[in-house]
N, C-alpha and C positions, 0 to 999 in steps of 0.2 A: 528402683534405680535406673538411671538413663545411661545408654552407652553410646558413643559415636565411634563406628568401626571403619578404618580405612583400610581397604583391600586392594592388592596389586602386588606386582613382581617388581622390585625396585631396579633390577639389571635389564628391563626391557622397556626403557624410556616412560612413554606415556602410561603403559600398563602399570606403572607403580604410582600413578597420581594419587590414590586413595591414602597411601602411607605417606607421601609427602605432605598431603593435606592434614593428616593427624600431627604430624611433626610441626607443621606451620601453626596449628592451634595451640600445641604445648609450648611453644615458643612464644607466642604473642600474648596468650591469655592467662589469667588466673580465674579459674571457674570455681563458683561457690554453689553448694547444692550437691545433690546426690547423683554424681556424674562420673563416668569413666571414659577416658580417651584410649582406644585400643588400636594397637598397630596390628591388624589382622593379617597383613602381609599375604602369604599363601598357606595359612595354617590349616585351613580347611576345617575338619573335624576336631582339630585342636581348640577351636572357638566355642565348642559345645559348652564347656564348663562356664565360660564367660557368660554365653547367651542365656544359659539356665538361671542366671542370677540377675537378668535384665528385664524390666517390664516395658521400657521403650527403647528402640534401637534406630539409630540413624546411621546407614550404611553410605560410604562414599567410595565409588569405583568407576573405572573406565568402561565404556560401552561403545563396542564397535557400531557405528550407524553412518547412514549415507549423508547426514548433516554436517555442517560445517564444524571443523575441530573447534573445541571449546563451548559447543552448544551443551546447555545443562538441562537435564531431565529429571522429574520427580515422579516416583512410583511408590505406592503403598503396597502391601502384602497381596491385597485383592487384585492388582492389575500390573504384576511384574511382567516385563516384557519377554518373549520367547528368547531373546538374544542372551538373557542372564542364565539360560538353561544349556546353552551350548558350551562345549568344552573350549577353554582358553588357555592361559599360562598358569592358571590356577590348578591344583592337583584336584581339588574338589570344589566345585561351584557352591556359591553360596546359597543358592536355591536349594541344593541338596542338604545343606545344613538347616535351612529352615524346615523343610520337610521332615528332617529326623527330629527336630524339637517337636514339631506337631504331632508326630507319631507317638511322643512320649508324654503328651499332654500339656506341652509348654507353648503357648501362642502369645508371644510379646507383640506390642504394636511396632511394625516395622515400616520405615520410610527409607526408601533408597534414592539418593541423588547420585546420578550418573552422569558423566561428562564424555562428550565425543572426543576421542583422541585423534592426534595427527600421525603418530607412529607408535606402534605397540610391537612392532617386528624388529626394529633396530636395537642393538645393544648399546646401553648407556645408561646413566644414573640421573641425567636431568630430564626434565620435562620440557615439552615445546613451548614456544612463544605463544600460541593461542590458549593454552592451559593456564600458563601462567597469567595471561590478560583475564581470564575467566575466574581466576581465584577470588578476587574482592566480592563479586556476585554471589558465587557459591557460599563464600564466608558468611554473607548476610543471609542467605537463604537458611542456613544451618542455624545461625544465631537465633533467628525468628522462630524456628522449629522448636528450640529448646526453651525459649522465654516462657511459654505456657506452662511448661513442666516444673517451674519453679528453680529453674537453674539462672543464676546471674553470674557476671563476669566482670572483669577489670583488665586493662591492658597491663602487662607484665612491665614494670618500670625498668628492666633489665633488656626488654625486647630491642634488639639491634645495636644495643651499646657495645657489646664485646664480640658479636658476630655479624658484621654486615651483610654477610651472605644470606642471612634469613629473609632480608627485604627482597632478595631476587625473586621470590615465589610471589610476591604481591606487585611486582613491577608491570 
């Protein structure tokens, strides 16, 4: 089973990017194959049950960097940046969850896509313009990542018809 997990705090602007990304995928695509789209929010150890049922995991999260907002980074479990280990708005960091899984003998294939945020400190539920602009590139990276895992997809015919606001993420 493959899982795409979006992590973040929706009320801290760009910090919630991963959750916004999962919502975007759910609205735009119909996936075929053994895949789950998981709103990991700030669940922390609450994700353990999900992760123990996954063989391949793609995580999407915001990562504070010195790079331009909207810059996208790809990491695997062997080269996770130290920044993923420092405490942020998440109650428990994803690196802690990965470590817990490893200690219990479960070592799924993990790929992390991180995006450099513009504003993770302000209160608000929308993401910044640079992250909206980077959405199509990240979308393509993630779709290419799941293709060799036997996952296929089609565009949801209802995408954007009843809720034009869904298009704002891809603008």
